[in-house]
C-alpha positions as CSV (number, residue, x, y, z in Angstrom):
1,M,0.0,-0.2,0.0
2,K,2.6,2.2,1.2
3,S,4.8,1.7,-2.6
4,L,0.7,2.2,-4.5
5,I,0.8,5.4,-2.7
6,C,4.3,6.4,-3.4
7,S,3.8,5.7,-7.4
8,V,0.8,8.0,-7.1
9,F,2.6,10.4,-5.4
10,L,5.3,10.4,-8.1
11,L,2.8,10.1,-10.8
12,T,1.1,13.3,-9.8
13,L,4.4,15.1,-9.5
14,S,5.2,14.6,-13.1
15,I,2.1,15.5,-14.4
16,T,1.8,19.1,-12.7
17,S,5.2,19.9,-13.0
18,F,5.6,18.9,-16.8
19,P,5.1,20.1,-19.6
20,Q,5.3,23.6,-18.2
21,S,2.4,26.2,-19.0
22,I,3.2,28.3,-21.9
23,N,0.5,30.7,-20.6
24,P,1.9,33.9,-19.0
25,S,2.7,33.2,-15.3
26,P,2.8,35.8,-12.4
27,E,6.3,34.0,-11.2
28,R,8.1,34.5,-14.3
29,I,6.9,38.1,-14.5
30,H,8.5,38.4,-11.3
31,A,11.3,37.0,-12.2
32,H,11.9,39.6,-14.9
33,I,10.9,42.4,-12.9
34,S,13.1,41.4,-9.9
35,K,15.7,41.4,-12.8
36,L,14.9,44.8,-14.4
37,A,14.0,46.9,-11.5
38,S,16.6,45.8,-8.9
39,D,18.5,48.2,-7.3
40,K,21.5,47.3,-9.1
41,M,20.3,48.1,-12.4
42,K,20.0,51.7,-11.0
43,G,16.9,52.7,-12.9
44,R,18.0,51.8,-16.4
45,G,19.0,55.4,-17.1
46,T,19.4,56.2,-20.9
47,G,23.6,56.0,-21.8
48,S,24.1,54.4,-18.7
49,K,25.8,50.8,-18.0
50,E,22.6,49.4,-16.4
51,N,20.7,50.2,-19.7
52,E,22.7,48.3,-21.6
53,K,22.9,45.2,-19.5
54,A,18.9,45.6,-19.3
55,A,19.3,45.6,-23.2
56,R,21.4,42.6,-23.1
57,Y,18.7,40.8,-20.8
58,V,16.2,41.6,-23.0
59,A,18.5,40.1,-26.5
60,R,19.5,37.0,-24.2
61,E,15.6,36.1,-23.9
62,F,14.9,36.6,-27.7
63,K,17.6,34.1,-28.3
64,K,16.2,31.8,-26.0
65,Y,13.3,32.0,-27.5
66,H,14.7,31.7,-30.9
67,L,13.8,34.7,-32.2
68,Q,15.4,35.6,-35.5
69,P,17.6,39.4,-34.8
70,K,15.9,42.1,-36.5
71,G,18.3,45.3,-35.2
72,T,20.8,46.5,-37.6
73,E,23.5,45.2,-35.0
74,G,22.0,41.7,-34.1
75,F,19.1,42.2,-31.8
76,Y,20.0,45.9,-31.6
77,Q,19.1,48.8,-33.3
78,P,21.7,51.4,-31.9
79,F,20.8,55.5,-32.1
80,T,21.6,58.4,-30.4
81,A,19.2,60.2,-28.0
82,K,19.6,63.6,-26.4
83,I,18.3,64.5,-23.0
84,R,16.5,68.2,-23.4
85,R,14.8,68.7,-19.9
86,I,17.8,69.5,-18.3
87,V,21.4,70.5,-18.8
88,V,23.8,68.0,-18.3
89,P,27.7,67.4,-19.5
90,D,26.9,64.5,-21.7
91,S,23.3,65.0,-23.0
92,V,23.6,63.0,-26.1
93,R,23.6,59.6,-25.2
94,K,23.9,56.4,-26.9
95,A,20.8,54.1,-26.9
96,N,19.3,50.6,-28.5
97,N,16.0,49.0,-29.4
98,V,16.1,45.5,-29.1
99,I,14.5,43.8,-32.1
100,G,13.0,39.9,-32.3
101,F,11.6,38.5,-35.2
102,L,9.3,35.4,-35.2
103,D,8.9,34.4,-38.7
104,N,5.8,32.5,-39.5
105,G,6.1,32.9,-43.1
106,A,3.0,35.3,-43.6
107,E,2.8,38.4,-45.4
108,Y,1.8,41.0,-42.7
109,T,3.7,41.2,-39.1
110,I,2.3,42.2,-36.0
111,V,4.4,44.5,-34.0
112,I,4.4,43.9,-30.1
113,G,6.4,46.8,-28.1
114,A,7.3,47.9,-24.4
115,H,10.1,50.6,-23.5
116,F,12.7,49.1,-21.1
117,D,14.5,52.7,-20.1
118,H,13.4,54.7,-17.0
119,L,14.8,57.7,-15.1
120,G,18.2,56.0,-13.6
121,T,19.4,58.1,-10.6
122,G,17.2,60.8,-11.1
123,S,19.3,63.0,-13.4
124,Q,17.3,63.0,-16.8
125,G,14.4,65.7,-15.7
126,S,11.0,63.8,-15.1
127,S,11.4,62.9,-11.9
128,K,8.1,63.8,-9.3
129,A,10.6,63.3,-6.6
130,E,11.4,66.5,-4.4
131,K,15.5,65.7,-4.3
132,P,15.6,63.4,-7.3
133,E,19.1,63.3,-7.9
134,G,21.2,60.5,-6.6
135,Q,17.9,58.1,-6.0
136,I,17.5,55.4,-7.7
137,H,14.2,55.0,-9.4
138,N,14.1,51.4,-10.4
139,G,10.7,51.7,-12.5
140,A,9.0,48.6,-11.5
141,D,5.4,49.5,-13.0
142,D,7.2,52.0,-15.3
143,N,8.0,50.1,-17.4
144,A,9.8,46.9,-16.1
145,S,6.2,45.2,-16.0
146,G,5.8,46.0,-19.5
147,V,9.1,44.6,-20.7
148,A,8.3,41.5,-18.6
149,G,5.0,41.5,-20.6
150,L,6.8,41.9,-24.0
151,L,8.8,38.9,-23.3
152,E,6.1,36.4,-21.8
153,L,4.6,37.2,-24.9
154,A,7.5,36.2,-26.9
155,R,7.9,33.1,-24.8
156,Y,4.0,32.1,-25.3
157,F,4.1,33.1,-29.3
158,S,7.2,31.2,-29.9
159,T,6.6,28.3,-27.9
160,N,3.0,27.6,-28.6
161,S,3.7,24.9,-31.5
162,V,1.0,27.1,-33.4
163,K,2.4,28.5,-36.8
164,E,0.4,32.0,-36.8
165,A,-1.0,33.6,-39.8
166,Y,1.1,36.7,-39.4
167,N,4.9,37.0,-38.0
168,F,5.6,38.7,-34.9
169,L,8.1,41.5,-34.6
170,F,9.1,42.0,-30.6
171,I,10.5,45.5,-29.4
172,A,12.3,46.6,-26.8
173,F,12.3,50.4,-27.1
174,G,15.1,52.5,-25.8
175,A,14.8,56.3,-24.7
176,E,10.8,56.4,-24.4
177,E,11.3,58.6,-21.2
178,L,13.2,61.1,-23.4
179,G,10.3,61.4,-25.7
180,L,9.4,58.4,-27.2
181,V,13.0,58.6,-29.1
182,G,13.5,55.0,-29.7
183,S,10.0,54.0,-31.4
184,R,10.4,57.1,-33.5
185,Y,13.9,56.4,-34.5
186,F,12.4,52.5,-35.2
187,V,9.4,53.9,-37.6
188,N,11.6,56.3,-39.2
189,N,14.1,53.8,-40.1
190,P,12.0,50.6,-39.9
191,T,14.0,46.9,-40.1
192,L,11.0,45.7,-42.3
193,P,8.5,47.8,-44.0
194,L,5.9,50.0,-42.6
195,E,3.2,48.9,-44.7
196,K,4.1,45.0,-44.0
197,I,3.1,45.7,-40.1
198,N,-0.8,45.0,-39.5
199,F,-0.8,46.8,-36.1
200,M,1.2,47.6,-33.1
201,G,0.5,46.2,-29.1
202,N,2.4,48.3,-26.8
203,M,2.4,47.9,-22.9
204,D,3.4,51.0,-20.8
205,M,2.9,50.6,-17.0
206,I,0.7,47.4,-16.8
207,G,1.6,46.1,-13.2
208,R,-0.5,48.7,-11.0
209,Y,-3.7,46.8,-11.6
210,D,-7.0,48.4,-10.1
211,A,-9.9,45.9,-9.7
212,N,-12.3,49.0,-9.9
213,R,-10.9,50.6,-12.6
214,G,-9.8,47.9,-14.7
215,V,-6.7,47.9,-17.2
216,G,-7.5,50.3,-19.6
217,I,-6.9,49.3,-23.9
218,G,-6.3,52.6,-26.0
219,G,-6.2,52.8,-29.6
220,F,-10.2,51.2,-30.0
221,G,-10.9,53.8,-32.2
222,T,-7.6,53.2,-34.7
223,S,-9.3,50.7,-37.0
224,Q,-12.9,49.7,-37.6
225,E,-12.4,46.1,-36.8
226,W,-11.2,46.4,-33.2
227,P,-15.0,46.2,-32.2
228,V,-15.5,42.8,-34.0
229,I,-12.3,41.6,-32.6
230,F,-13.2,42.7,-28.5
231,K,-16.9,41.2,-29.1
232,D,-16.0,37.7,-27.6
233,V,-13.4,38.7,-25.2
234,K,-14.1,38.0,-21.7
235,S,-11.5,37.8,-18.7
236,D,-11.8,38.0,-14.8
237,T,-9.4,40.6,-15.2
238,K,-11.5,43.9,-15.6
239,F,-10.9,46.0,-18.8
240,F,-12.3,49.0,-20.6
241,T,-11.4,50.5,-24.0
242,D,-10.5,53.7,-25.2
243,K,-10.6,55.3,-28.7
244,A,-7.4,57.6,-28.6
245,G,-4.2,56.4,-30.7
246,S,-1.6,59.1,-29.8
247,G,-0.5,59.7,-26.3
248,G,2.4,60.0,-24.4
249,S,4.0,56.2,-24.9
250,D,5.6,54.2,-28.2
251,H,2.5,53.2,-29.9
252,G,2.0,57.3,-30.8
253,S,4.6,56.7,-33.3
254,F,3.0,53.9,-35.1
255,Y,-0.1,55.7,-35.1
256,A,1.7,58.7,-36.3
257,K,2.7,56.6,-39.6
258,Q,-1.1,55.5,-39.9
259,I,-0.8,51.7,-38.3
260,P,-3.8,50.6,-35.9
261,V,-2.5,50.3,-32.1
262,L,-3.7,49.2,-29.0
263,F,-2.1,50.4,-26.0
264,F,-2.5,48.7,-22.6
265,H,-2.2,50.6,-19.4
266,T,-3.3,50.3,-15.7
267,G,-3.4,53.8,-14.7
268,G,-1.2,56.6,-13.2
269,H,-0.3,56.1,-9.3
270,D,1.4,58.2,-6.7
271,D,4.5,56.2,-7.3
272,Y,4.8,57.3,-10.5
273,H,8.8,58.5,-11.8
274,K,9.9,58.4,-8.1
275,P,11.9,56.3,-6.5
276,T,9.3,54.4,-4.7
277,D,7.9,52.7,-7.8
278,D,9.3,48.9,-6.7
279,I,8.5,45.5,-7.0
280,D,6.7,44.9,-4.0
281,K,3.8,46.9,-5.0
282,I,2.9,44.8,-8.7
283,D,0.2,42.7,-8.6
284,L,1.4,39.8,-10.8
285,K,-1.6,37.8,-11.0
286,A,-3.4,40.5,-12.4
287,E,-0.6,41.4,-15.2
288,A,-0.9,37.8,-15.9
289,G,-4.6,38.4,-16.8
290,I,-3.9,41.2,-18.5
291,L,-1.6,39.5,-20.7
292,G,-4.0,36.8,-21.2
293,I,-6.6,39.3,-22.5
294,E,-3.8,40.6,-25.2
295,I,-3.2,37.0,-26.1
296,M,-7.2,36.9,-27.1
297,L,-7.1,40.1,-28.6
298,I,-4.2,38.9,-30.8
299,E,-5.8,35.8,-31.4
300,N,-9.0,37.2,-33.0
301,A,-7.2,40.1,-35.1
302,M,-5.0,36.7,-36.5
303,K,-8.4,35.5,-38.1
304,L,-9.1,38.5,-39.8
305,P,-7.4,39.9,-43.0
306,K,-4.7,43.2,-42.7
307,L,-6.6,45.5,-40.7
308,K,-7.6,49.2,-42.2
309,F,-6.2,52.5,-40.4
310,T,-8.8,54.3,-39.1
311,E,-8.0,58.1,-37.8
312,V,-9.6,58.7,-34.6
313,K,-11.2,62.5,-34.6
């Protein structure tokens, strides 16, 4: 009897631990944010060694998922960014977008993006702290949460054993905090033709879910097909839509090029652009739910032909 119980226990253990679920998980989200928003990363300020480390971390994850490099130098698309809000000696700084491509042999491509930079140690001019200089701004929500989402979606679509009807371009944008510099550089120097992009999905601050508000999904008005795509999407994670396609994050650069967009955002909070934006305040379970919504929307969109752009008036 003891032997039988032991055998059943081992069988149950093997079933529950293998294979690992491909769905977004709070544990993996936590691991990514812990890495990117640790004090060792010193806020990932543009031009810093830590910002370069964050870029390398994303590139390693892309390589792990067997994505093809789609930058101009492997996974990297280098550019220069200028700090304009304050006067600093090194106002022109080197930066990178990190770009991975999932080739499904399709004609059109879906772009998924999130920016990986933040405010460093408070010397880039947009901190909300009273005395920001010298304080590490970890940016757990802004935007390690979005990068964690980007990596989870890259992992999901590259390991789901499905050859989708669209390719995917996963982009971690640099220098967003300096004025959407990385995404603007990409759309003006694209590594695949812009006319081959179906739509762009952007995640910026998706870690501070409020169940009373829900996650906002902008860009609903940027294509006449979005209402059909959203129609049957249901989730325990509350969400609402907003028509606007422009705005203060990287999706705005794509909207300006007449590309349909979606923008996922859990809203502002008291820790925005402050040293107190730390991982202990992230709702990991809710972020996994938000990514589940995004997957459903993407999968619904892939059932349709290339979306038509609509200007939001």
